[in-house]
C-alpha positions as a Markdown table, in Angstrom:
| # | Residue | x | y | z |
|---|---|---|---|---|
| 1 | Met | -17.9 | -11.1 | -1.8 |
| 2 | Lys | -20.8 | -10.9 | 0.8 |
| 3 | Arg | -21.5 | -6.8 | 0.8 |
| 4 | Val | -20.0 | -3.7 | -1.6 |
| 5 | Val | -20.5 | -0.3 | 0.1 |
| 6 | Cys | -20.2 | 2.6 | -2.0 |
| 7 | Glu | -19.0 | 6.4 | 0.0 |
| 8 | Asn | -19.0 | 9.2 | -2.9 |
| 9 | Gln | -17.3 | 12.2 | -1.8 |
| 10 | Gln | -20.9 | 14.4 | 0.5 |
| 11 | Gly | -19.7 | 11.2 | 3.0 |
| 12 | Gln | -22.9 | 9.4 | 2.1 |
| 13 | Lys | -23.4 | 5.8 | 1.5 |
| 14 | Ile | -24.8 | 2.9 | -0.5 |
| 15 | Glu | -24.9 | -0.5 | 0.4 |
| 16 | Phe | -25.1 | -3.5 | -1.8 |
| 17 | Lys | -26.7 | -7.2 | -0.3 |
| 18 | Tyr | -27.2 | -10.1 | -2.1 |
| 19 | Asp | -30.2 | -10.3 | 0.7 |
| 20 | Gly | -30.4 | -6.5 | 0.0 |
| 21 | Tyr | -34.4 | -5.1 | -0.7 |
| 22 | Pro | -35.5 | -3.4 | -2.6 |
| 23 | Leu | -31.9 | -2.0 | -4.1 |
| 24 | Arg | -30.1 | -6.1 | -4.0 |
| 25 | Leu | -26.7 | -7.4 | -5.1 |
| 26 | Glu | -26.7 | -9.7 | -8.6 |
| 27 | Ser | -23.1 | -9.5 | -9.2 |
| 28 | Thr | -19.8 | -8.4 | -9.1 |
| 29 | Ser | -16.5 | -7.6 | -11.5 |
| 30 | Gly | -13.1 | -6.3 | -11.8 |
| 31 | Phe | -12.4 | -6.6 | -7.9 |
| 32 | Ser | -10.3 | -9.4 | -7.5 |
| 33 | Ser | -8.0 | -9.1 | -10.9 |
| 34 | Thr | -5.3 | -7.6 | -11.5 |
| 35 | Glu | -4.5 | -7.0 | -15.1 |
| 36 | Tyr | -0.9 | -4.9 | -15.7 |
| 37 | Thr | 1.0 | -4.5 | -18.7 |
| 38 | Val | 4.0 | -5.5 | -19.9 |
| 39 | His | 6.5 | -3.6 | -21.8 |
| 40 | Thr | 8.8 | -5.9 | -24.3 |
| 41 | Ser | 11.2 | -4.5 | -27.1 |
| 42 | Gln | 12.6 | -6.7 | -30.0 |
| 43 | Asn | 16.4 | -6.3 | -32.3 |
| 44 | Ser | 17.4 | -7.2 | -35.0 |
| 45 | Gly | 17.1 | -10.7 | -35.9 |
| 46 | Gln | 16.9 | -11.3 | -31.7 |
| 47 | Asp | 14.9 | -14.7 | -30.7 |
| 48 | Gly | 12.3 | -13.2 | -28.1 |
| 49 | Glu | 12.4 | -10.0 | -26.6 |
| 50 | His | 13.8 | -7.5 | -24.0 |
| 51 | Tyr | 12.1 | -6.7 | -21.2 |
| 52 | Asn | 11.3 | -3.5 | -20.5 |
| 53 | Gly | 9.5 | -3.3 | -17.4 |
| 54 | Ala | 5.7 | -4.2 | -16.5 |
| 55 | Lys | 3.1 | -1.7 | -14.7 |
| 56 | Ala | -0.4 | -2.5 | -13.3 |
| 57 | Asn | -3.2 | -1.5 | -15.2 |
| 58 | Lys | -6.4 | 0.3 | -13.5 |
| 59 | Arg | -9.1 | -1.4 | -12.1 |
| 60 | Asn | -12.5 | -0.9 | -13.4 |
| 61 | Pro | -14.9 | -2.7 | -10.8 |
| 62 | Val | -18.5 | -3.1 | -12.0 |
| 63 | Ile | -21.6 | -3.9 | -9.6 |
| 64 | Thr | -24.9 | -5.4 | -11.3 |
| 65 | Ala | -27.9 | -5.1 | -8.5 |
| 66 | Asn | -31.2 | -5.7 | -9.0 |
| 67 | Ile | -34.3 | -2.3 | -8.2 |
| 68 | Phe | -37.7 | -4.2 | -7.0 |
| 69 | Glu | -40.1 | -1.5 | -6.3 |
| 70 | Asn | -40.1 | 2.4 | -6.4 |
| 71 | Phe | -38.1 | 2.4 | -9.7 |
| 72 | Pro | -38.1 | 6.3 | -11.1 |
| 73 | Glu | -37.0 | 7.1 | -7.2 |
| 74 | Trp | -34.3 | 4.5 | -6.9 |
| 75 | Gly | -32.7 | 5.6 | -10.8 |
| 76 | Asp | -32.6 | 9.0 | -9.8 |
| 77 | Arg | -31.0 | 8.0 | -5.7 |
| 78 | Leu | -28.4 | 6.4 | -8.0 |
| 79 | Arg | -27.8 | 9.0 | -10.5 |
| 80 | Ser | -27.4 | 11.1 | -8.4 |
| 81 | Phe | -25.7 | 9.6 | -6.0 |
| 82 | Phe | -22.4 | 8.4 | -8.4 |
| 83 | Gln | -21.7 | 12.1 | -9.4 |
| 84 | Pro | -18.9 | 12.3 | -12.6 |
| 85 | Arg | -15.8 | 13.8 | -11.7 |
| 86 | Ser | -16.1 | 13.8 | -8.3 |
| 87 | Trp | -14.1 | 10.7 | -5.5 |
| 88 | Gly | -15.5 | 8.1 | -4.4 |
| 89 | Thr | -14.1 | 5.3 | -1.9 |
| 90 | Val | -15.6 | 1.4 | -2.7 |
| 91 | Tyr | -15.9 | -1.2 | 0.4 |
| 92 | Ala | -16.3 | -4.6 | -0.5 |
| 93 | Tyr | -16.7 | -7.2 | 2.4 |
| 94 | Glu | -16.2 | -11.1 | 2.2 |
| 95 | Ser | -17.7 | -11.3 | 5.4 |
| 96 | Asp | -21.4 | -9.5 | 8.0 |
| 97 | Asp | -18.5 | -8.4 | 10.2 |
| 98 | Asp | -16.8 | -5.2 | 9.6 |
| 99 | Val | -13.1 | -6.7 | 7.9 |
| 100 | Gly | -13.1 | -5.1 | 4.3 |
| 101 | Arg | -10.7 | -3.3 | 2.2 |
| 102 | Lys | -11.5 | -0.2 | 0.6 |
| 103 | Ala | -10.2 | 1.7 | -3.3 |
| 104 | Thr | -11.1 | 5.5 | -4.6 |
| 105 | Tyr | -12.4 | 5.9 | -7.4 |
| 106 | Gln | -14.4 | 8.1 | -10.3 |
| 107 | Val | -17.6 | 6.7 | -12.3 |
| 108 | Glu | -17.5 | 5.4 | -15.6 |
| 109 | Lys | -21.2 | 4.7 | -16.2 |
| 110 | Ile | -24.3 | 4.2 | -15.1 |
| 111 | Asp | -27.0 | 1.8 | -16.7 |
| 112 | Ile | -30.5 | 1.6 | -15.4 |
| 113 | Asp | -32.8 | -0.5 | -17.3 |
| 114 | Glu | -36.5 | 1.5 | -19.1 |
| 115 | Ser | -38.4 | -1.7 | -18.6 |
| 116 | Gly | -39.3 | -5.1 | -16.4 |
| 117 | Met | -39.4 | -6.2 | -12.8 |
| 118 | Pro | -36.8 | -5.9 | -11.5 |
| 119 | Arg | -34.9 | -4.0 | -13.4 |
| 120 | Asp | -31.1 | -4.1 | -13.4 |
| 121 | Ala | -29.3 | -1.2 | -12.6 |
| 122 | Thr | -24.9 | -1.6 | -13.6 |
| 123 | Ile | -22.6 | 1.0 | -12.2 |
| 124 | Ser | -19.1 | 0.8 | -13.9 |
| 125 | Leu | -16.2 | 2.7 | -11.7 |
| 126 | Ile | -13.0 | 3.1 | -12.7 |
| 127 | Cys | -9.5 | 3.3 | -10.1 |
| 128 | Pro | -7.0 | 5.0 | -11.1 |
| 129 | Asp | -4.8 | 3.5 | -8.5 |
| 130 | Pro | -5.4 | -0.4 | -8.8 |
| 131 | Lys | -4.8 | -1.2 | -5.4 |
| 132 | Phe | -7.2 | -2.1 | -2.7 |
| 133 | Tyr | -6.1 | -0.4 | 1.4 |
| 134 | Ala | -7.0 | -1.9 | 4.8 |
| 135 | Leu | -9.7 | 0.1 | 6.7 |
| 136 | Asn | -7.6 | 0.1 | 9.3 |
| 137 | Asp | -3.7 | 2.1 | 9.7 |
| 138 | Gln | -0.9 | 1.3 | 11.4 |
| 139 | Leu | 0.5 | 3.2 | 13.9 |
| 140 | Thr | 4.4 | 2.8 | 14.3 |
| 141 | Gln | 6.4 | 5.5 | 17.5 |
| 142 | Leu | 9.7 | 6.2 | 17.9 |
| 143 | Ala | 8.8 | 8.4 | 20.2 |
| 144 | Val | 6.4 | 9.2 | 22.7 |
| 145 | Trp | 4.9 | 11.0 | 25.7 |
| 146 | His | 4.1 | 8.7 | 29.2 |
| 147 | Gly | 1.8 | 10.4 | 31.4 |
| 148 | Cys | 3.4 | 10.9 | 34.9 |
| 149 | Ile | 0.9 | 11.2 | 37.2 |
| 150 | Arg | -0.6 | 7.9 | 39.4 |
| 151 | Phe | -3.0 | 7.8 | 41.9 |
| 152 | Pro | -3.1 | 9.0 | 45.0 |
| 153 | Leu | -0.9 | 11.2 | 44.0 |
| 154 | Arg | 2.3 | 12.6 | 45.9 |
| 155 | Ile | 4.5 | 15.8 | 45.1 |
| 156 | Thr | 7.5 | 15.4 | 45.1 |
| 157 | Glu | 10.1 | 17.2 | 44.0 |
| 158 | Pro | 11.1 | 17.7 | 41.2 |
| 159 | Phe | 7.8 | 17.3 | 40.3 |
| 160 | His | 7.0 | 15.8 | 36.3 |
| 161 | Val | 3.5 | 15.3 | 34.3 |
| 162 | Thr | 4.9 | 13.4 | 31.8 |
| 163 | Glu | 8.3 | 12.1 | 30.5 |
| 164 | Lys | 9.5 | 11.3 | 27.0 |
| 165 | Val | 10.7 | 7.5 | 26.4 |
| 166 | Asn | 13.0 | 7.5 | 23.1 |
| 167 | Thr | 12.4 | 4.1 | 21.4 |
| 168 | Leu | 14.7 | 6.0 | 18.2 |
| 169 | Ile | 14.1 | 2.8 | 16.2 |
| 170 | Gly | 10.5 | 1.3 | 14.7 |
| 171 | Asn | 9.7 | -1.3 | 13.0 |
| 172 | Val | 6.8 | -1.2 | 10.0 |
| 173 | Asn | 5.6 | -5.1 | 9.0 |
| 174 | Asn | 4.0 | -5.7 | 5.9 |
| 175 | Pro | 3.2 | -8.8 | 5.3 |
| 176 | Ser | 2.1 | -7.9 | 1.7 |
| 177 | Ala | 4.3 | -8.3 | -1.2 |
| 178 | Val | 2.9 | -4.9 | -2.1 |
| 179 | Pro | 5.2 | -1.7 | -1.1 |
| 180 | Met | 3.1 | 0.3 | 1.6 |
| 181 | Gly | 3.7 | 4.6 | 1.6 |
| 182 | Leu | 3.9 | 6.0 | 5.3 |
| 183 | Thr | 2.8 | 9.3 | 6.1 |
| 184 | Val | 6.5 | 10.2 | 8.5 |
| 185 | Lys | 5.2 | 12.6 | 11.6 |
| 186 | Phe | 7.6 | 15.6 | 13.5 |
| 187 | Met | 6.4 | 16.6 | 16.7 |
| 188 | Ala | 8.6 | 19.4 | 17.6 |
| 189 | Ser | 8.2 | 20.6 | 21.6 |
| 190 | Gly | 11.3 | 22.7 | 20.6 |
| 191 | Thr | 14.4 | 23.8 | 19.0 |
| 192 | Val | 14.7 | 20.9 | 16.0 |
| 193 | Val | 17.7 | 21.2 | 13.3 |
| 194 | Asn | 16.9 | 19.2 | 10.3 |
| 195 | Pro | 15.1 | 16.2 | 10.9 |
| 196 | Ser | 15.6 | 12.5 | 9.7 |
| 197 | Leu | 14.3 | 9.6 | 8.9 |
| 198 | Tyr | 16.5 | 6.9 | 8.2 |
| 199 | Asp | 15.8 | 3.2 | 6.0 |
| 200 | Val | 18.2 | 0.9 | 8.3 |
| 201 | Asn | 17.4 | -2.1 | 5.8 |
| 202 | Arg | 17.9 | 0.1 | 2.7 |
| 203 | Arg | 20.5 | 2.5 | 3.8 |
| 204 | Glu | 18.4 | 5.5 | 2.7 |
| 205 | Leu | 17.5 | 8.4 | 4.5 |
| 206 | Met | 14.9 | 10.9 | 4.9 |
| 207 | Gln | 15.8 | 14.4 | 5.1 |
| 208 | Ile | 14.2 | 17.8 | 5.7 |
| 209 | Asn | 16.6 | 21.0 | 5.7 |
| 210 | Thr | 14.5 | 23.3 | 8.3 |
| 211 | Thr | 14.7 | 24.8 | 11.5 |
| 212 | Met | 11.7 | 23.5 | 14.4 |
| 213 | His | 10.3 | 25.3 | 16.8 |
| 214 | Ala | 8.1 | 24.4 | 19.6 |
| 215 | Gly | 4.4 | 23.9 | 18.3 |
| 216 | Asp | 6.1 | 23.2 | 15.1 |
| 217 | Val | 5.0 | 20.1 | 12.8 |
| 218 | Ile | 6.0 | 18.5 | 9.5 |
| 219 | Val | 4.4 | 16.1 | 7.4 |
| 220 | Ile | 5.2 | 13.6 | 4.5 |
| 221 | Thr | 3.6 | 11.1 | 3.1 |
| 222 | Thr | 5.5 | 9.0 | 0.5 |
| 223 | Ala | 2.4 | 7.4 | -1.1 |
| 224 | Asp | 3.2 | 6.8 | -5.2 |
| 225 | Gly | 1.1 | 10.3 | -6.4 |
| 226 | Asn | 0.7 | 12.0 | -2.9 |
| 227 | Lys | 4.6 | 12.7 | -2.2 |
| 228 | Arg | 4.1 | 15.6 | -0.1 |
| 229 | Val | 5.8 | 17.0 | 3.0 |
| 230 | Lys | 4.4 | 19.7 | 5.0 |
| 231 | Leu | 5.0 | 22.5 | 7.9 |
| 232 | Ile | 2.3 | 23.0 | 10.6 |
| 233 | Ser | 3.7 | 26.2 | 12.2 |
| 234 | Gly | 1.4 | 28.3 | 14.0 |
| 235 | Gly | -2.0 | 26.6 | 12.1 |
| 236 | Val | -0.8 | 27.7 | 9.5 |
| 237 | Thr | 0.0 | 25.3 | 6.8 |
| 238 | Thr | 3.4 | 25.3 | 4.3 |
| 239 | Asn | 4.2 | 23.3 | 1.4 |
| 240 | Ile | 7.8 | 22.2 | 1.9 |
| 241 | Asn | 8.7 | 19.5 | -0.4 |
| 242 | Asn | 11.7 | 22.6 | -1.7 |
| 243 | Leu | 13.8 | 21.6 | 1.7 |
| 244 | Met | 14.1 | 17.3 | 1.6 |
| 245 | Val | 17.6 | 17.2 | 0.5 |
| 246 | Tyr | 18.3 | 16.0 | -2.7 |
| 247 | Pro | 18.4 | 13.6 | -4.3 |
| 248 | Pro | 15.0 | 13.1 | -2.5 |
| 249 | Lys | 14.1 | 10.1 | -0.8 |
| 250 | Trp | 10.4 | 9.0 | -0.4 |
| 251 | Leu | 10.6 | 6.0 | 2.6 |
| 252 | Lys | 8.1 | 3.2 | 1.6 |
| 253 | Ala | 7.6 | -0.5 | 3.7 |
| 254 | Tyr | 8.5 | -3.6 | 1.1 |
| 255 | Gln | 7.6 | -7.3 | 2.3 |
| 256 | Gly | 8.5 | -7.8 | 5.7 |
| 257 | Asp | 10.4 | -6.1 | 8.5 |
| 258 | Asn | 10.8 | -2.5 | 7.9 |
| 259 | Leu | 13.0 | -0.7 | 10.3 |
| 260 | Phe | 13.0 | 2.9 | 11.0 |
| 261 | Arg | 15.4 | 5.2 | 12.6 |
| 262 | Tyr | 14.6 | 8.7 | 13.4 |
| 263 | Asn | 17.4 | 11.9 | 14.5 |
| 264 | Ala | 18.1 | 15.7 | 14.0 |
| 265 | Asp | 21.5 | 17.0 | 14.1 |
| 266 | Glu | 20.2 | 19.4 | 17.6 |
| 267 | Gly | 17.5 | 19.0 | 19.3 |
| 268 | Ile | 16.6 | 15.0 | 19.3 |
| 269 | Asp | 15.2 | 15.1 | 22.2 |
| 270 | Asn | 12.6 | 18.2 | 21.5 |
| 271 | Leu | 10.9 | 15.6 | 19.1 |
| 272 | Ser | 9.4 | 12.8 | 19.0 |
| 273 | Val | 8.5 | 11.0 | 15.9 |
| 274 | Ser | 5.2 | 8.9 | 14.6 |
| 275 | Ile | 4.9 | 6.6 | 11.3 |
| 276 | Leu | 1.6 | 5.7 | 9.5 |
| 277 | Ser | 0.9 | 3.0 | 7.0 |
| 278 | Thr | -2.1 | 1.5 | 5.6 |
| 279 | Gln | -1.9 | -2.1 | 4.6 |
| 280 | Ala | -2.5 | -2.4 | 0.1 |
| 281 | Tyr | -3.9 | -5.2 | -1.3 |
| 282 | Trp | -3.8 | -6.6 | -5.3 |
| 283 | Gly | -7.6 | -7.7 | -4.9 |
| 284 | Ala | -10.7 | -7.4 | -2.8 |
C-alpha cells in the first residue's frame, strides 16, 4: 500500500505516506485480510458438524506512523482528529494516482509514544462494515431526457426542447463476488401510480404503492444497514418504508450482469429511473 488517507466527520484529512515528513507511514495491518465466523452445530453421535451459516466479522485496520518533530503539536493534532463516537472514512491507495478504495470507521484507540526519536503513533480503527468500496459510483440510467436544441436553431411546429428516451431495461455489472446495494431513484414528470423495479434474472419485484406527482422523487437504498425508502415532494422528505409491497424485496446487484426493468401501473411515460451502485470488495 502506497498511502493511507483518513477523513473525519468534519471533512478534515490526514495523509500517511512512506516518504512523508514530519509524519511518516511505517506500517499498516487489517486492510487486506478478512475474517469470517462459521456457525456449525453437532448432534449426538454425529461425525463432524452441520454447517449453519457464516458471516464476515468487523474489520480492524491499524495505522502505525512515525512523528519526527513537533511531538506535542502532532500528538494533539492526532487526538483532535481521531475523535471517539464519530464516523470517518479511510482511503487506501496502492499507487500514487487517485485509484483506491474506501471504508467507514470508528476510532478504537490512539497510542503515541511518550519519548524517543522518532515517536511511534498507532491508530486502531474499527470498521463495522468490513467491506471496502470503490471511490466512484456507477450510474445506470433506465430512462433519460435528451436535449433537442441544435444550432443553428430552426424553430418548427411542434418545437421540442427535450425528448424522453425510454430504455426500460438497464444492466448493472458487478465484477466482484460481493453483492452491491443499490440507490434507485424514481423521478416523476407527471402522475405515476405504483412505480416498480424488477430483477429480470431473479424474478424479484420491488414496488412502492403510492401515487407520484410532477416533481416528486422516490429514493430507495438497499445496502445492508441502510434499507430505506424516501419520498421527496415539495422540498419535504418523508420516510415511506411502509409503502413498499410486502414482503419487501431489497434488490441488489450480484456477481455478473444484472438486468433491471422499471414499470408503473399508470403513467410510465412520466417516469424516469436511475440506479446508482458502488463496487464492493473484501479488502483494500
